[in-house]
N, C-alpha and C positions, 0 to 999 in steps of 0.2 A: 834629304830634307825636301819636303813638298811644300810649296807655297800655299798658304791658306788665306783666302780672301775673307773679309768680314762678311757676316750673314751668308752662310753657305746655302744660298738659294740655288735653284736649278740653273739659273742664268750664270751665277758665279762659279758653280762647279763646271759648267761648260767652258767658261772663260779659263778656268784653271787647267782643264784638259788641253785647250788650244795653246795655252802658254807652254805647257810641257812638250807638246808636239812641235812648237816653234823652235824650242831650244835643243831639240834632238840632234841637229847637225853639229852642234858645238861639242867640243871634247868635255870630259868629265869635270875638269877644273873650271872651264868656262861656264858650264851649266851651274856649278856651285856658286860661282861669282854672280851670275844672273839672279839666282834665287835669293842670295844675300842682298843684292842691290835692290831688288823689288821690295824687300822688307825694310831696308834702312834708308835708301836713296843716298847713301854715302859710298861713292865709287871707290875711293882709296881704301877705306876700311873693309869693304866687301872683297876687294882684291886680296888684301892681307888675310882675311878670314878664309878665303878660298885656297890659300897656300902659296900665293905669289910673294915674291921678295918685297920687303918694305921699301927698299931703295927705288924700285921701279914700279911700285904699285899704281901711281898716277898714270903713267904712260900705258901700262898694261890695261888698266880699266878703260882708258880712252880708246885704245885699239879694239878691245872686245866690244865696246858699245857702238863702234862703227861697223861691225860685222852685220850683214843682212839679217841672219836669224835673230840676232840680239835686238835689232831695230824692230823687226816684226813682232817679237815677243813683248817688247815694251809698248808697242801700239796696242796689242791685245790687252795688256794689263791696264793701261791708262785710257782706253777708249771711253768715250763719254757715255755715261748711263743716263737714262731719262731724268733721274732726280738731280743730276749734276749739270744739266744743260745750261741752267741760268748762270753758272759760275764761269762759263767759257765765253770769251769774247768772240763775237762774230767777225767775219772779214769786213763787213760794212762798218762795224764799230771801230775796228782798227784803222780803216781808211779815213773815217771821220776824225779820229784823233790826229792822225798824220796831217790831215788837211788843216785842222785848227793850228797845229804847230807851224806848218808851212806859212800860214797867213799871219802868224804872230798873235793869234787869239788865245792860245793856251799859255797860261802863266805858270811859272815854277817858283817855289819858295827858296830863297837863298838866305843863308845865315851869314851876317857880316859881323866881324869883330870891331867893336868901338872902344873908346877910352874907358867907358863905364860898364862895359859888358858886351852883350851880343844884341843884335837887332835882326829881325826877320823882315825880308822885303820880297814882294811879289814882282817878278819881272818876266817879260816875254823872252822866248827862246832867242839865242844869239843867231847871227846870220849863218854861220856854218851849220848849226843844227837845223835851221830852216831849209838850207840847201839839201842837206841829207834827207829831210822829210820829203821834199819835192822829188828828189831822185827816186826815193822808195815808192812814192805814189806813181811816178812814171813807169817804174819797173813792173808794178803790179796791175797796171791798167790792162784790160783785155785788148787783144790785138784785133780790132774791128775796123770797119770802114765807116762807122757811124759818124756823121758830120759833127754832131754836138760833142762827141768824145774827142774827135780830132781837134776841134776848137779848144777844148779844155787842155789837151796836151800842148798845143801851141802856146796857150796862155802860161802854162806852167814852165815851159821852156823859156819864155820871155822873162818871167819872174826870176827864174834861176840865173839867167844871164845878167839881169839887173843887180841881183844880190851879189853875184860874183864880181861885178864892176865895183860895187860898194866896198867889198873886201879889198880889191886891188887898190882903190883910192885910199883906203885907210892904211894899207901897207906901203903907200908911197909910190905905187906903180900907176902914176897918173897918165893915162892915155885918154885924152878927151874924146876920142872917136869911139862910139859904140854902135855896132851894127847888129840888129836882131833880124834873123830871117824867119818870116812867117809864110807858110805856103810857098816856099821857094822864091818869094819876092822880098829883096832886102829893103828894110825901112830904116830911116835915121831919125 
């Protein structure tokens, strides 16, 4: 079975050849799995269709998809084409969303059960979600010596410490002493 991409343009045919070249290191059954998976995006069923046991299809699919040739092949198949670029979130957009979550500006819709039915309410992210967003932002910031960037990192660390202190006080761990270190100088 050869994977056929929609609109067999010259670019798509080249992508198809690159996909087939990328999966060559895999064994026959793994290649069949990859071809099925690209067509259906259903890992379990693709493993079963390729001849793997139903009982272990999920684990087998997971293991194949972790192999370097499989990852490379999927990158070829799903690489952004110029017409799809607007559908893909940029790193800056992702960082902006994480920043809004961390600041509590991003609202989520929550459905609450009431005596008369349901009610939808907009609420800001909870403290733990905000801490996760801050940590993710910190992890993805470039490692530079830029003074402004360092100040932003220090501010995020302080916000994280304050939010963690709020969680501790909510959970009953009330230690009234909070020390936040900024630029290696403790402040109270």
